[in-house]
N, C-alpha and C positions, 0 to 999 in steps of 0.2 A: 544491925541497925543501931545508931546512937541512941542511948536511953533516954536523952533529952526529948526525942521525936516518937510518939506511937503512932507513925503513919509514914506516908511517902513522901518525899521532897523534890520539887522539880522547881528549877530557877530559870527556866528558858520556856517562855510562852507567850503565843501571839494571839491577838482576836482581829476581827473584821478590819480594824482601823488601818492594817498594815496594807490593805488593798490586796492582799492575795491571800488571805485566810477567811475564816467565817466564826460567827459566834460573838456574843456580847461576853462581858465580865460574868453577868448572872448565869448565863448558859455554862460557862467553865466551872463555876462555884458548884452547881448542881451535880456535874461529874465528878468534880473533886470529892465533893462528900460521898458519893456513890463508891470512889475508887478508895476512899479512907487516906486522903491526904491529910497530912500534918502541916505542910508550908508548901505555898503556892505563889512563885514570884512571877510577875507578869512583865514582860521585857521588849515591848513595841520597839521596831527600829526608830532611830532618832530621826525625828524630822528634818530635813535639810533645807537649807535658805535656797533662794532663786528656783524655786522647782524641781532643784536637782533629785533625780531616781522619782519624780513626784507619782509615776504609775505604779511604783512599789514600796512607797514610803506614806507614812500617816500625815497628814497637816497638821503642822505646829499648833494651830489654834484649837486644834481637839485636846489638847494635852489637860487642860482644866477640867474638861468633862471627864477624862478618864481616870483623873486622880479622883473625882467626885464618886466615879462608879465604885472605885477601890476601895474607898473609906465606905461607901453603903454596904459593900460586900464584907468589909471587915465587921460591921455591925450585924449583920443577918447570919453571918457564919463565924462566930469567935472562936470555936473550935480549931479552925483553920488559920495559921498565920498567913496573911496576905501581904506580899513585899510590892513595892513598886520599883521599876528598874527601865532602862532603857538600853539597847542594843547598837552600840557606835561600830565604826570600823575604820581602816587607815585611809584617810583623805588628807592628804600632806596639808592643803589650805584651811582645813577646818578641824584641824585637833583640838586647839584652844575652845573653838565655839563647842565641842561637845563635850569637853571637859566643864564647861562653865555649865552647861544644862543640869549637871550633877548637883550643883549647889543651888541654883535657881529654882528647881523643883525639889531640892529635898529628897533626892532618891536615896534609896536603901542601899543600891548597888549598881554597877554597868556590866555589861557584857562587852567583850572586844571580839570581833570577827571581820574577815575579808571575805566580800563575795565578789571582788572584781580585782583585777588589777588597775590601777590609776596612773594614766600617763597625760601630761600636758592639761590636769585640770578635768579630763574625761574619765567614764569607766569603760574597761575592756575587758570583755569576757574572757575566763579562763581558756587555754587552748585545749581542742580535743585530740592533739598529738602530743609526743614527748618533744618538746621545741625548747631546746638548751636557752636560748636567750630568754623566753617567756618564765620558766622556770626559775632563773636566775631572779628575776623581778619579782615573782612570787615570794621567794624566799627573804629576799633582802625587805620587802614591804611587810610581811609577816613579822620579821625580826624589829622593825622600826615599830609595829604595833604593839609588840609585847613591851617593847623598851619604854613606849609613851606611858605605860602604866592606866590605860584607859579603862580597861575591865579587870575584874577579879578572876577572870580568867579566859582562855582564847578558845571561843566557839568553833566548831568543825574545822579545825585545821587543816584537814585533809580534803576540804571543799573543792579545791583545784583539780581533782579527779573528777568531778561530777559531768563534765563534758565528753569524755572517752579519752583523756590522756591515759595512756598506760602505765604499768609499773615498771620501768626500765632503768639502767642505770642511772641515766640523767634524772628523772624523777624521783629515785632513792635518794640522790645527793641531794636534792632540794630539800626532800623531807628530813634528812639526818640534819642539815642547816637547821632549820626549823625545831626540831625536838632538842637538838644541842643547846640550842639557844634557849629554850623554855627551861629546860634543866638549869643553866647558869642563872637565868633571870628568876628562877623559882615561879614560873606562872604557870598554872594548873592547865590542863589540855581538857577540851571536851570531846567525850563518843558522843555522837549526835544520831539520834533514833529518826530522824527525819528522813535521811536519804535511803533508809531502808523502806519507808512508805513509799517512797516515789517509783514511778515506773523505771525498770533496768534500763542500763545503756549499753549501746553495743561499742566497746573500745576500739581504738585505731588498730589494735593488734586482734581484732575478730572476736575477742572475748566477749560474752554477754554477762554483764554483772550489776550488781546493785552500785548506785552512784556514790556514794559514801555510808557510812565509813568504810575504808580500805583496810583490809585485814593485815596486809604487809606493812602498812604505816603504823599500826598499834603493837605490831611484833616488834618492830624498831624501835618504838617507844618501850617497851620492854627489856629489849635487849641492852638500851642506854641507861635503864634504871634511874631511880632518884627523881622521878616525875609522879606527880599525882593526877588524878582524873576526876572529871565530871561526868556523870551520865546524864544526859538530857533529852527530854522528848522533843523539844522545838515543836510544840505541837502548833498548828495554824487551825484546827479545828476541835472542839470540845471533845469529840468522841476519840481523839487522837491523844488523850492527856497522857497516856502511860502505853499507848500501843507502841510496841518493837522496844521499848525500855528494857524489859527482861533480857531480851538478846544481848543488848550490849553489854548491861551488867555482866551476863553470862560471860562474854570475852574478856572484862576486867577480871573476873574471876579466875578464868583459864590463865589468863597472861600474868597474874599476879600484881595487878596495877592497883594501887590503893586508891578507892573512891571517896570522896571528901564532901558529898553532897550535904551530908546533915552536918558536920564541922562547919562549911562554910554558912550555912543557915543559921547555925548559934552563935556564928560569931557576929552575923548581920543583925541578929536580935538581942545580942548581948548576954547571953545565956552562958 
């Protein structure tokens, strides 16, 4: 652990405002104090215009009260550094919009992630099979997201396996393209604990497995070398704030992947 922080660091956290989570800022801070956190970053999904993804994204008009709650939490829990962030994603028509939010709301940082394929302005779910055409699109859009420098790390880059896509030569090739781009662009990749906490999926090859992270993906990251990683809870409920994080930290240790949570937090805080 970085000697700058005497406690845990998590940079990927959601509350009830994302519409698929639970708990407010105060609820999370109680758990953070109990779990001996030093730094906790709240990273709600970017609110999108025109009602896009409105069932799973917060409303833009709630941002003001979110920041007010974060400021109040910082005052009540001065021993924990509370950071304000948003989690954006690759939507070709909305990249500038998302980047502008960082300046408008004086964010400490942003996270970049892909939850869908984006085709003709619409979100399309990741494939449940090893579809070469879809996997090519996923790799291309992941690379464009990293090239955009939207976030300080690429969250759950292996999320496209979540709906049953198996590890095949085609999905391995897409993974390799993403990983090699991350190395070339010097973009850290996130090992995400949320997928471990979700219900397992039966992949199209018949294998019952956790949705993500995918062990083979991270073995390929290790084999490629030269890539730093962030280990995140991606908590959507206060009680999940650290659940399954020790497991993914164990993966990082076993594979020799450098974990940079503390260094990123120190850079954000100017320490």
